[in-house]
C-alpha positions in Angstrom: 91.8 122.7 107.8 91.1 119.4 108.6 93.6 117.8 111.3 95.7 115.0 110.4 94.3 112.0 112.6 96.7 109.9 114.2 97.1 106.6 115.9 100.2 106.0 118.3 101.0 102.6 118.8 103.8 102.3 121.6 104.1 99.6 124.2 105.3 102.5 126.6 102.9 104.5 127.9 105.4 107.1 128.8 106.1 107.6 125.5 102.6 107.4 124.5 101.5 110.1 127.2 104.8 112.4 126.0 103.3 112.3 122.3 99.9 113.2 123.7 101.1 115.9 125.7 103.1 117.6 122.6 100.6 116.6 119.7 97.4 117.5 121.8 98.8 121.3 122.0 98.1 121.9 118.1 95.1 121.7 116.4 96.6 120.7 113.2 97.0 117.0 115.1 94.1 115.0 116.0 95.1 111.6 118.2 92.2 109.5 117.0 93.9 106.2 119.2 96.3 104.5 120.9 97.4 101.2 121.3 100.3 99.0 122.7 101.2 96.5 120.0 101.6 95.7 116.7 98.5 93.7 116.8 95.9 95.9 118.2 97.2 98.4 115.6 95.9 96.0 112.8 92.5 95.5 114.8 92.2 99.0 115.2 92.6 99.8 111.4 90.8 96.7 110.7 88.0 97.8 112.4 88.2 102.0 111.8 90.1 101.6 108.0 88.7 105.3 107.4 89.4 106.5 110.8 93.3 107.2 110.5 95.7 109.2 108.3 99.1 108.6 110.0 100.4 105.6 112.8 103.4 106.8 114.5 104.8 103.0 114.9 107.1 101.5 117.0 109.4 98.3 115.9 110.1 96.9 119.4 106.4 95.8 120.7 105.6 92.3 121.9 103.7 89.8 119.6 103.0 91.4 116.5 106.3 94.1 115.8 106.0 97.2 114.2 107.4 95.8 111.5 105.1 93.3 110.8 102.1 95.4 111.7 103.4 98.0 109.1 103.5 95.2 105.9 100.3 94.0 107.0 98.8 97.3 107.6 100.0 99.0 104.2 99.5 96.2 102.0 95.5 96.3 103.0 95.2 100.0 103.1 97.0 102.2 100.9 95.5 105.4 102.6 97.0 105.2 106.1 100.5 106.3 106.0 103.2 104.9 108.2 105.9 107.0 110.4 107.9 104.7 112.1 109.6 106.3 115.5 111.9 103.8 117.1 115.1 103.9 119.5 116.8 102.4 116.9 119.2 104.0 114.2 120.7 100.5 112.6 120.2 100.0 108.8 118.7 96.4 109.4 115.3 98.5 111.2 115.6 101.3 109.0 115.7 99.1 105.7 112.6 96.6 107.3 110.3 99.4 108.1 110.9 101.2 104.5 110.4 97.4 102.7 107.5 97.3 105.1 105.7 100.1 103.5 106.8 103.0 106.1 107.1 106.4 104.2 109.2 108.2 107.1 111.8 107.3 109.9 112.6 109.1 112.7 114.6 108.4 116.1 112.6 109.0 119.3 115.3 111.6 120.8 113.8 113.7 117.9 112.3 117.2 119.1 108.4 118.1 118.7 109.3 119.9 115.3 111.2 117.0 113.6 108.1 114.9 114.7 105.7 117.3 113.0 107.6 118.1 110.2 107.6 114.2 109.4 103.8 113.6 110.5 103.2 116.4 108.0 104.8 115.5 105.4 104.0 112.0 105.2 100.3 112.6 105.1 101.0 114.5 101.9 102.5 111.8 100.4 105.7 112.6 100.9 108.7 110.4 102.9 110.7 111.8 105.7 113.9 110.6 107.6 115.3 112.0 110.3 118.8 113.6 110.2 120.5 111.0 110.9 119.1 108.8 108.1 119.5 111.4 106.3 123.0 112.0 106.3 123.2 108.1 105.9 121.9 108.4 102.2 124.5 111.2 101.4 127.5 109.5 102.9 126.5 106.6 100.7 125.5 108.1 97.2 128.9 110.4 97.6 131.2 107.0 98.6 129.8 105.3 95.4 129.9 108.2 93.0 133.6 108.1 94.2 133.6 104.0 94.0 132.3 104.8 90.0 134.6 107.1 89.6 132.0 110.1 89.0 132.1 113.0 91.4 129.2 115.0 92.4 129.5 118.9 91.9 128.9 121.0 95.3 125.5 121.9 93.6 124.7 117.9 93.4 125.6 117.3 96.8 123.0 120.3 97.7 120.4 119.0 96.1 121.2 115.4 97.0 121.0 116.6 100.7 117.6 118.4 100.1 116.1 115.2 98.6 117.4 113.3 100.9 115.7 114.8 103.1 112.0 114.8 101.2 112.2 118.2 99.4 110.3 118.5 95.9 112.1 120.1 93.2 110.1 123.5 94.0 110.8 123.2 97.7 114.4 122.5 97.0 114.9 125.4 94.1 113.6 127.9 96.8 116.3 126.9 99.4 119.0 127.1 96.8 117.3 130.3 94.9 116.9 128.1 91.7 113.9 126.9 89.6 112.6 123.9 90.2 113.4 123.1 86.6 117.1 123.5 87.3 116.8 121.2 90.1 115.5 118.6 88.1 118.2 118.7 85.3 120.5 118.3 88.5 118.6 115.5 90.0 118.5 113.7 86.2 122.4 114.4 86.2 122.6 112.7 89.8 120.8 109.8 88.9 122.7 109.4 85.6 126.1 109.4 87.8 125.1 106.7 90.0 123.3 104.8 87.3 119.7 105.1 88.8 116.2 104.7 87.5 114.6 107.3 89.8 114.8 108.8 93.2 113.5 106.1 95.4 116.1 103.6 93.7 118.5 105.8 94.9 117.6 106.4 98.4 117.0 102.9 98.6 120.5 101.8 97.6 122.0 104.5 100.4 119.6 102.9 103.2 120.7 99.1 102.4 124.0 99.5 102.4 124.1 101.9 105.5 127.9 103.8 104.2 128.7 105.9 107.0 132.1 107.9 107.3 
């Protein structure tokens, strides 16, 4: 199995060193490069477009910030996935990074297990949000259901939670001991109740409105 090739973009050397210390212990990950600004990340990818699978992108960096760098890179290189790794859990930052093209968002206080889960998921083309962001998604959608007079069932809430965490129908079914087809049926019911066309639209609504208890 080939290693997932990483670029770390963060202006704090202590963060970069900490990530390297944790990730270099596992042969599944290869840290190819590290940079301290969004512009340096853009320049590196422009010169080495096929060398990186996933970028761990900070938001607050001098010059070109992580949001603008993410937008520029994802618009030019569809093969590169970006995981936002930030101290910010506010809606404006989460929404801005997702709008820019990031397919994952976790907080800097995440442990190594969550960081590696996020990297592996987005490297496979899936989405991954931290537990905190997932809770925001679930609370938002539950409130929208109540506002529309369409309560979700307990099972639908369970499936919604797993969808928000980035699991596929098959993975969700395995956790709930039901078939992937049954999960898909419940997922469609959720979308119908919320009047959304697809899962991406459903999740985006939740993040945009940031409706927490």
